[in-house]
N, C-alpha and C positions, 0 to 999 in steps of 0.2 A: 377337324373333319366336319364337312357340311352334311346336311341331311338331304335326302332325295327331294329335289325341287327343280322347277323350270326357271327359277329366278337367279341362277348363278351365272351371270354373263361371262365372267373371267374363265371359268371352267369350260363353258360352251365354246368360247373363242379358242381356247387352247386345244380342245378336242377337234374343232374344225381344222385348225392349222395342222394338227397331227395327222388327221385323216387325209387331207389334200397332199401333204408331203409324202405320206405312205403310198398314195395312188401314183404319184410321180415316180417314186422309187420302183414300184411294180412295172410301170410303163418302161422305165429304163432297163429293166430286166427282161423286157420283151412281151409283157402281158398286154392285152388289149385295153385301150383306154375305156373306162366305164362311163360312157357318155350319159346313160340314164341316171346313174348315181350322181354324177357331177351336176346334172341339171336339177335334180332334187335338192342337192346341197345349195345351189344358187337360189332356188325358189324358197326353200324352207329352213335352211341351215343344216349342218351336219348331224346335230342331235336328233332333230325331227325326222330327217331322212333315214337315219339309222333305225330309229324306232319304227318307222313305217315299213322299211324293207325287212328287217329282222322279225318284226311282229306278224308278218304274213304267215298263212297256214303252211306254205311250202317254201323250202329254201330257194333263194334267187339263183338265176343262171350264173351270176358272178360268183356266188358261194361255191356252186358246183364246179365251175371252171377252176377257181383257185385251189379247191380241194384236190381236184384231179391233177393239177400241175405242181402239187407239193407245197402249196402256200396256205395250209390250214391256219397257221398262226397270223395270217395277214387278212383274214376275212372280217367282215363287219361283226360277225358273231364273236370272234376273238377280241375285237376292239371293245365290244360291250363289256367283256369280262376283264380285259387287261389293258386299260387305257392309262393307268398310273395317275389318275387325277384324284384329288381329295374329295371331290363332289360326286356322289353316286348319281350319274345322269340317267341311269336306266333302272326301272323298277324290277322287283323280284320276278315277275312273270317273264319279262323279256330276258333277264339273266338265265332263267330256267330254260327258256327256248334255246338260247345260245349254248348252254351247257349240253343240252340234249343233242343238238346238231353236231357239236364238236366231240361228243362221246366222253364228256367229263363227268 
């Protein structure tokens, strides 16, 4: 088990691949392509994009849309908590924000 760090490139790469694949799955299910999120991933990487978007004061439009369409478990907030990686890529505060939004 790794400790919280920004220096675990393997876990960051695995997370990014997992997020991008998840986005493509949602698009195949008829969800709107999240162009803002994809742009942030291209610019900063998936970990930094997730930290930035989930770390905002208010939930993103994408979170609200996925929640309303029954995809609560496919939100970035859910990804913060349930990514299955050995490296905790997200700090306690971000995890708490995600839990609060998801009602956990």
